[in-house]
C-alpha positions in Angstrom: 122.4 108.0 135.1 121.9 108.6 131.4 124.4 111.3 130.2 123.1 114.2 128.1 124.5 114.5 124.6 124.5 117.3 122.1 123.1 117.3 118.6 124.1 119.4 115.7 120.5 119.5 114.7 118.8 120.0 118.0 120.6 120.1 121.4 118.8 122.3 123.9 120.0 125.8 124.3 122.1 126.0 127.5 123.3 122.4 127.3 127.0 121.8 127.2 128.5 121.1 123.8 129.7 117.5 123.9 131.7 115.7 121.3 129.8 115.5 118.0 128.0 112.2 117.5 129.7 109.6 115.4 128.5 108.4 112.0 126.8 105.1 112.1 127.7 102.4 109.6 125.2 100.8 107.3 124.2 97.4 108.5 121.4 94.9 108.0 117.6 95.4 108.5 116.7 96.0 112.1 114.8 93.3 114.0 114.8 90.5 111.5 112.3 87.6 111.6 114.7 85.1 113.2 115.1 87.5 116.1 111.4 87.9 116.6 110.1 84.4 116.1 111.1 83.0 119.5 110.0 86.2 121.3 106.5 86.1 119.7 106.2 82.5 120.8 106.8 83.5 124.4 103.9 86.0 124.7 100.2 85.0 124.7 97.9 85.6 121.7 95.6 88.6 122.1 92.8 89.4 119.8 91.1 92.4 121.2 89.4 93.5 118.0 88.5 91.5 114.9 90.4 92.4 111.7 88.0 94.2 109.4 87.3 92.8 106.0 90.2 93.5 103.7 90.6 94.5 100.1 94.0 92.9 100.2 95.7 90.0 98.3 96.4 86.8 100.2 99.7 86.7 102.0 100.2 90.4 102.5 100.6 91.9 105.9 97.6 94.2 106.7 98.9 97.7 106.0 97.9 99.6 109.1 99.0 103.1 109.7 99.8 103.8 106.0 98.9 106.7 103.8 96.9 104.2 101.7 95.3 102.2 104.5 91.9 103.6 103.5 92.1 101.6 100.2 92.2 98.4 102.2 90.1 98.8 105.3 86.4 99.8 105.8 83.2 99.2 104.0 84.2 101.2 101.0 87.6 102.3 99.7 88.5 105.9 100.7 90.5 108.5 98.7 94.2 108.5 99.3 96.8 111.1 98.6 100.0 110.0 96.8 100.9 113.7 96.4 100.7 115.5 94.1 97.7 113.3 93.3 94.5 112.2 94.9 93.7 108.6 94.0 90.4 106.6 94.3 89.3 103.1 93.4 86.1 101.0 93.5 85.2 97.5 92.3 85.4 98.4 88.6 87.5 101.5 88.2 90.2 103.8 89.4 90.5 107.6 89.3 93.1 110.3 89.8 92.8 114.0 90.4 95.1 117.0 91.1 93.8 118.4 94.4 92.5 121.9 94.2 94.0 123.5 97.4 91.9 126.0 99.3 93.2 127.8 102.4 91.0 129.3 105.2 91.7 130.7 108.6 91.8 127.3 110.2 92.4 124.7 107.5 94.2 124.0 104.3 92.2 121.5 102.2 92.9 119.7 99.0 90.0 118.1 97.0 89.9 114.4 96.2 87.5 114.3 93.3 89.0 112.5 90.3 89.7 114.5 87.2 90.0 111.3 85.2 88.2 108.0 85.9 89.3 104.8 84.2 86.8 102.0 83.9 88.4 98.5 83.7 85.9 96.5 81.5 85.0 93.2 83.1 86.3 94.1 86.5 84.3 92.7 89.4 86.6 93.6 92.3 89.8 95.5 93.1 92.3 94.7 95.8 95.7 96.0 97.0 98.0 93.4 95.5 101.4 94.9 96.5 102.9 97.8 98.4 106.3 99.0 99.6 107.8 102.0 101.3 106.2 104.7 99.1 104.0 102.9 96.5 100.9 100.8 96.3 99.5 98.6 93.5 95.9 97.7 93.1 94.7 94.8 90.9 91.5 94.7 89.0 90.0 91.2 88.9 87.2 89.5 86.9 84.3 87.6 88.4 86.5 84.5 88.7 89.3 86.3 90.5 91.6 86.5 87.6 93.8 89.5 87.2 92.9 92.0 84.5 95.4 94.8 85.1 97.5 96.4 87.9 97.6 100.1 88.7 100.5 101.6 90.7 100.7 105.0 92.3 103.6 106.3 94.5 104.1 109.2 96.8 105.9 112.0 95.1 105.2 110.7 91.6 102.7 112.4 89.3 102.2 109.2 87.3 99.4 106.6 87.5 100.8 103.5 85.9 98.5 100.7 84.6 99.9 97.5 83.2 97.6 94.9 81.5 97.8 91.3 82.9 96.2 90.0 79.7 94.0 91.4 76.9 92.2 94.3 78.5 90.0 97.3 77.6 90.0 100.6 79.5 87.3 103.3 79.2 88.3 106.8 80.0 85.9 109.3 81.5 87.2 112.1 79.3 88.4 111.8 75.6 92.2 112.0 75.1 93.3 113.4 71.7 96.5 113.6 69.8 98.7 111.5 67.6 101.5 109.1 68.4 101.9 107.7 71.9 101.2 110.9 73.9 97.5 112.0 74.2 96.0 114.9 76.1 92.7 115.8 77.7 91.4 119.1 79.1 89.5 118.8 82.4 87.9 121.6 84.5 91.0 121.2 86.8 93.6 121.4 84.1 95.4 119.3 81.4 96.1 115.6 81.7 98.4 113.6 79.6 98.2 109.9 78.7 101.3 108.0 77.4 100.7 104.7 75.6 103.2 102.0 75.9 102.0 99.4 73.3 98.4 100.3 74.1 96.0 101.5 71.3 93.4 104.3 71.6 90.3 104.3 69.5 89.4 107.3 67.3 87.3 109.0 70.0 90.2 108.7 72.6 87.9 107.1 75.1 88.5 103.4 74.7 92.1 102.0 75.2 92.9 98.5 74.2 95.9 96.7 75.7 97.5 93.3 75.3 99.4 91.5 78.1 102.3 93.7 79.2 101.0 96.8 77.5 100.7 99.9 79.8 99.3 103.4 80.0 100.6 106.2 82.2 98.2 108.9 83.2 99.5 112.2 84.6 98.5 115.9 85.2 100.5 118.6 83.3 101.9 121.3 85.6 100.5 124.8 84.8 104.1 126.0 84.5 105.3 122.8 82.7 105.2 121.3 79.2 103.2 118.2 78.1 106.0 116.7 76.0 108.7 117.4 78.7 106.7 115.6 81.4 105.5 112.8 79.0 109.1 111.8 78.3 109.3 110.7 81.9 105.8 109.1 82.0 107.1 105.5 82.1 105.5 102.8 84.2 106.5 102.8 87.8 106.2 99.5 89.6 107.6 100.2 93.1 109.9 102.1 95.3 112.9 101.4 97.6 114.8 103.4 100.0 118.4 103.6 101.3 119.8 105.9 104.0 123.0 106.8 105.7 123.6 108.3 109.2 126.4 110.7 109.5 127.7 112.7 112.5 125.8 115.9 111.5 123.1 114.8 109.0 121.3 111.8 107.7 120.7 111.2 104.0 117.6 109.5 102.5 117.4 108.2 98.9 114.1 107.1 97.6 114.2 105.3 94.2 111.3 104.9 91.9 111.6 101.6 89.9 110.5 102.2 86.3 110.6 100.5 82.9 111.4 101.9 79.5 113.0 105.2 80.6 113.6 107.7 83.3 110.8 108.7 85.6 110.4 111.9 87.6 109.8 112.8 91.2 108.3 115.6 93.2 110.2 117.5 95.9 108.2 118.8 98.9 109.4 121.8 101.0 111.2 119.7 103.6 113.2 118.0 100.9 114.5 121.3 99.5 118.1 120.0 99.6 117.2 117.7 96.7 116.5 120.7 94.3 119.1 121.4 91.6 119.2 123.0 88.1 117.6 119.9 86.5 114.3 120.4 88.4 112.6 122.3 85.5 109.6 120.1 84.8 107.1 122.4 86.6 105.4 122.6 90.0 102.2 121.4 91.6 100.2 122.8 94.4 99.8 120.6 97.5 98.4 121.2 101.0 102.0 121.0 102.3 103.3 123.6 99.9 104.6 123.8 96.4 106.0 120.6 94.9 108.7 120.9 92.3 109.0 118.2 89.7 112.5 116.8 88.8 113.7 114.2 86.3 115.4 111.1 87.5 114.8 107.9 89.4 116.1 108.8 92.8 115.0 111.6 95.2 117.9 112.3 97.7 117.6 114.7 100.6 119.3 115.4 103.9 118.0 116.0 107.4 119.8 117.4 110.4 121.0 114.6 112.8 119.2 114.7 116.2 120.7 112.8 119.0 118.5 111.1 121.5 119.1 112.3 125.0 117.9 110.3 128.0 117.9 112.9 130.8 118.3 116.7 131.3 121.8 117.8 132.2 121.4 119.7 135.4 125.2 120.1 136.1 125.1 123.9 135.5 122.4 124.7 138.0 123.0 127.0 141.0 122.9 125.6 144.5 119.6 127.4 145.1 118.0 125.8 142.1 119.3 122.4 143.1 117.9 122.7 146.6 114.5 123.8 145.2 114.5 120.8 142.9 115.5 118.4 145.6 112.5 119.5 147.7 110.2 119.4 144.7 111.3 116.0 143.4 110.8 114.6 146.9 107.3 115.8 146.9 106.5 114.6 143.4 107.9 111.1 144.0 106.0 110.9 147.3 102.8 111.8 145.4 103.2 109.4 142.6 99.8 107.9 141.7 99.2 104.3 141.1 100.3 103.4 137.5 97.5 103.3 134.9 96.7 100.0 133.3 96.4 101.0 129.6 99.3 101.4 127.3 99.1 105.2 126.7 98.8 106.5 130.2 100.8 103.6 131.5 103.5 104.5 129.1 103.4 108.2 130.3 103.6 107.0 133.9 106.8 105.1 133.4 108.3 107.9 131.3 107.5 110.5 133.9 108.8 108.4 136.7 112.1 107.8 134.8 112.6 111.5 134.5 111.8 112.0 138.2 114.4 109.4 139.1 117.0 111.1 136.9 116.3 114.6 138.4 116.5 113.2 142.0 119.8 111.5 141.3 121.4 114.7 139.8 120.3 116.9 142.7 121.2 114.6 145.5 117.7 113.6 146.6 118.8 110.1 147.4 115.5 108.9 149.1 113.4 110.2 146.2 115.8 108.6 143.6 115.7 105.2 145.3 111.9 105.3 145.7 111.4 106.3 142.0 113.8 103.7 140.8 112.2 101.0 142.9 108.7 101.8 141.7 109.8 102.2 138.1 111.7 98.9 138.2 108.7 97.0 139.6 106.2 98.4 137.1 108.4 98.0 134.1 109.3 94.4 135.0 105.6 93.7 135.4 104.8 95.2 131.9 107.6 93.1 130.4 106.8 89.7 131.8 106.4 87.8 128.5 103.5 85.6 129.8 101.9 88.4 131.9 98.7 88.4 129.9 98.2 84.7 130.6 97.7 85.5 134.3 96.2 89.0 134.5 94.0 91.4 132.5 96.3 94.5 132.4 99.9 95.7 132.6 100.9 93.3 129.9 101.4 92.8 126.1 100.5 90.0 123.7 100.6 89.2 120.0 97.7 89.5 117.6 98.4 87.2 114.6 95.6 88.6 112.5 96.8 92.2 112.8 100.4 91.0 112.9 101.5 93.1 115.8 101.9 93.6 119.6 99.0 95.0 121.6 98.4 95.8 125.2 95.7 94.0 127.1 94.1 97.2 128.3 93.7 99.4 125.1 93.5 103.1 124.8 92.6 105.5 122.0 91.9 102.6 119.6 95.2 100.8 120.2 93.4 97.5 119.7 92.9 98.8 116.1 96.6 99.7 116.0 96.0 103.4 116.4 98.9 105.4 118.0 101.2 102.5 118.8 104.3 104.6 118.3 103.0 107.2 120.7 102.4 104.5 123.4 105.4 102.3 122.9 107.8 105.2 122.6 107.2 106.1 126.2 108.0 102.5 127.3 111.2 102.4 125.2 112.4 105.7 126.6 111.8 104.8 130.2 113.3 101.3 129.8 116.4 102.9 128.3 116.8 105.4 131.1 116.3 102.8 133.8 118.7 100.3 132.3 121.4 102.7 131.2 123.4 102.1 134.4 121.8 98.8 135.4 123.0 96.4 132.7 121.5 93.4 134.6 118.1 94.8 133.8 118.6 94.8 130.1 118.1 91.0 129.7 114.9 91.0 131.7 113.4 93.9 129.8 114.7 93.0 126.4 112.2 90.3 125.1 109.1 92.5 125.4 110.9 95.8 124.6 112.2 94.1 121.4 108.7 93.2 120.5 107.4 96.8 121.1 110.3 98.1 119.0 109.4 95.6 116.2 105.8 96.4 116.2 106.5 100.0 115.3 109.9 99.9 113.6 110.9 96.5 112.2 113.3 97.2 109.4 111.6 94.7 107.0 108.3 92.9 106.7 109.0 89.9 108.9 105.7 88.2 108.4 105.2 88.8 112.1 105.3 92.6 111.9 105.3 95.1 109.0 108.2 97.3 107.9 108.1 100.6 109.8 104.4 100.3 110.7 103.6 104.0 111.1 106.6 105.6 109.4 106.3 107.2 105.9 109.7 107.7 104.3 108.5 110.2 101.6 106.4 112.3 104.0 109.2 111.8 106.6 106.7 111.4 109.4 104.4 108.9 110.9 100.7 108.2 110.5 98.6 107.4 113.6 95.3 105.9 112.5 95.5 102.1 112.2 92.9 101.6 109.5 92.9 105.1 108.1 89.2 105.1 107.1 88.9 108.8 106.3 88.1 110.7 103.1 91.1 113.0 103.8 93.6 110.1 104.1 95.4 109.1 107.2 96.5 111.6 109.9 98.8 112.4 112.7 98.2 114.8 115.5 101.1 114.7 118.0 104.3 115.1 116.0 106.2 115.5 119.2 105.2 112.1 120.6 106.3 110.6 117.3 109.7 112.2 117.7 109.8 110.9 121.3 109.1 107.4 120.0 112.2 107.4 117.7 114.3 109.0 120.4 113.2 106.3 122.8 113.9 103.7 120.2 117.4 105.0 119.7 118.1 105.1 123.4 116.8 101.6 123.9 118.9 100.3 120.9 122.0 101.8 122.5 121.3 100.2 125.8 120.5 96.8 124.2 123.6 97.0 121.9 121.6 96.7 118.7 123.6 98.7 116.2 121.3 98.1 113.3 118.3 99.4 115.3 120.3 102.3 116.6 121.2 103.4 113.1 117.7 103.1 111.8 116.2 104.9 114.8 118.7 107.8 114.4 117.5 108.1 110.7 113.8 108.0 111.7 114.3 110.5 114.5 116.0 113.0 112.1 113.3 112.7 109.5 110.4 112.9 111.9 111.9 116.0 113.6 112.5 117.6 110.3 108.8 117.1 109.2 107.5 118.2 112.7 109.0 121.6 112.3 108.4 121.9 108.6 104.7 121.1 108.8 103.5 121.4 112.4 105.3 124.1 114.4 107.6 126.2 112.2 106.4 126.0 108.7 107.5 128.6 106.2 104.7 131.2 106.1 106.1 132.7 102.9 104.8 129.7 101.0 101.6 130.8 99.2 99.7 127.8 100.6 99.6 129.6 104.0 98.0 132.8 102.5 94.9 133.2 104.6 95.9 130.6 107.3 95.8 132.6 110.6 97.8 130.4 112.9 101.5 129.6 113.6 101.0 125.9 114.2 99.0 123.1 112.7 97.2 120.6 115.0 96.5 117.7 112.7 98.1 116.9 109.4 96.2 114.6 107.0 97.0 113.2 103.6 94.7 115.7 102.0 94.2 118.5 104.5 95.7 120.3 107.5 93.7 121.5 110.5 94.1 124.0 113.3 92.4 121.6 115.7 92.9 118.6 118.0 90.9 115.4 118.6 90.3 116.4 122.2 90.1 120.2 122.7 89.6 123.4 120.7 91.8 125.4 123.0 94.8 127.1 121.4 97.0 125.9 124.2 96.0 122.3 123.4 96.7 122.7 119.7 100.2 123.9 120.5 100.7 121.6 123.4 100.0 118.4 121.5 102.9 119.3 119.3 105.2 119.7 122.3 104.3 116.8 124.6 106.3 115.5 126.5 109.1 118.1 125.9 111.6 115.3 126.4 115.3 115.9 126.8 115.4 115.2 123.1 113.2 118.1 122.2 115.9 120.5 121.1 114.6 120.2 117.5 111.8 122.6 118.6 114.3 125.4 119.2 114.8 127.9 116.3 113.5 131.3 115.6 112.8 133.0 119.0 110.2 135.3 117.5 108.3 132.4 116.0 108.4 130.6 119.4 107.1 133.7 121.2 104.4 134.2 118.6 103.2 130.5 119.0 103.2 130.8 122.8 101.3 134.1 122.7 98.7 132.6 120.4 98.3 129.5 122.7 97.6 131.5 125.8 96.7 129.5 128.9 94.6 126.3 129.1 95.2 122.6 128.6 98.8 121.5 128.2 100.0 125.0 129.2 102.9 123.4 131.1 104.4 122.2 127.8 104.0 125.7 126.3 106.0 127.1 129.2 108.9 124.8 128.5 108.6 125.6 124.8 108.7 129.3 125.7 112.0 128.8 127.4 113.5 127.8 124.0 113.2 131.5 123.0 116.2 132.4 125.1 117.4 132.8 128.7 115.2 135.8 129.5 112.2 133.9 128.1 113.1 130.9 130.2 113.4 133.0 133.4 109.9 134.5 132.8 108.5 131.1 132.1 110.1 129.7 135.2 108.4 132.3 137.3 105.0 131.3 135.8 105.8 127.6 136.2 106.3 128.0 139.9 102.8 129.4 140.2 101.1 126.9 137.9 98.3 125.0 139.5 98.9 121.3 140.3 96.0 120.2 138.1 97.5 122.1 135.1 100.4 119.8 134.9 100.0 116.9 132.5 100.2 113.2 133.5 103.4 112.8 131.5 105.0 115.8 133.2 105.8 116.8 136.8 106.5 120.1 138.5 110.0 118.9 139.1 110.6 118.2 135.4 108.9 121.5 134.4 111.2 123.5 136.7 114.3 121.6 135.8 113.7 122.1 132.1 113.4 125.8 132.5 116.1 126.2 135.1 118.8 124.9 132.8 117.6 127.2 130.0 117.4 130.2 132.3 120.9 129.6 133.7 122.7 130.3 130.4 
């Protein structure tokens, strides 16, 4: 049985306070290429969907699930949002704008129209030529494919840096005036600056001539900032890199902007408030996520509360009556287990649900139910993890797609063949495998080859050539993106923040079982950041931030690069909009606890409807009295109101332990 653990950042109310987690030492990159190469060779090739035409330089891994994926995939490039900016490109030009943020009752929207467009004379095509953890570079090419110049934008940077690859001419959409190397233009959306590094502007401030190595840096001027102050930091940025540490109580992230010729600046979003200091005086920008503060320096460093992944609910404090009730219920739930679904989403939810039933049965002494659940879970997970399974059957198996450079299930769901939602799907498998193998070490070796591939698909610590680095995970935003190709005018998006948190909790649990210390450290870091962003931008955002003036809801259903919606992809019901931020209310869901009044208000707004079982568990985080009231309602909840990833046994057990405090 997996033991429950506490977290300084998010153990569930009512759980025993165990020894604080230990700091995890810095190691190497998780899941390196030499570890993956033999495993990839063991699974069949699967090509379920053709890779779309790419605006991507040869040799680069297709950047699915990124904030800038819309630049690469689709018939035409889409706007992307390296906040505080919106950025656009086409075959001959690039553009930047400062989004004008408008808040309504159900949405917070930032515009993407460019304030300044820059024409690259002689350009016939533009491709993404480089990218890293927080930046992307696009290259303008002539008709023969030769490079004319490269433009870099980065999340959190207000600067658009363009460096000439040879003699080059740029034509600005608005005139920039001034003397020296800093020019200024007034646009309907505000003032923009242009700093010249070796480049020369003509007398009308529209044409800019550059020689090889010359550069220009374009930037908006904060309304509460000074042109010259910001311009001093307008030096060409050519990339980013990140380092992190995992302590016992918090994790630290350090995002560095590589720049030439001086010190750049970075923007601090609300969830990164620990980075603010007395030096952050360059001004502020509006964003759909709240006010961004601009600070001088090359490195943004912030902290996040450590969240410890927990495999199973701790039911040791339940009364004899509660244990007896659960024993009867888990017997009924295990006896009524349906056949496992064949696709990777519902199939993943089935193994996760069965793993939790197995744990509950073991803890309450329902021996027959525990043995039955364990046997079924073992059989199904071993089937899913047969490396050559897809060579002999059409479902319950995984293969490798060399074009997309990742692992895909034979029976897709919700666009998983386009690499949508892989972290949602695979997190359930990793979680269940860790719970099953936690006290059955002999199973680890049998599950490990395919589980390692699932982990690498979503969380390899470097670009291995076989898989990308951290496929869905965005360090600066501190959360994941779900859409594989991201072909939307509002940027990429993520709906279920809670399933993303579950993915990294499952990854950490599996890493512990597998004895992979590098993966465990990385997963703990990702879990802390994703949980921090989930509360900061989905379930418990700071309503005092002016961006929420006029927004009439306590939760957000879908966050995009350039907007935020009170909505879901599948239902307009308020219970679904809250519920999709709670599912599956895993034993690692303590990060959702916090202000009881906010929890009560969110639950009251949700009412009844789809995913109401998760809202009941969430209600229990308001306090013991709330949990007792929710437990009474849970006992009366209709069978068809319980989600496929949940069970009545788990619903009752979750609330019983909170009500017992």
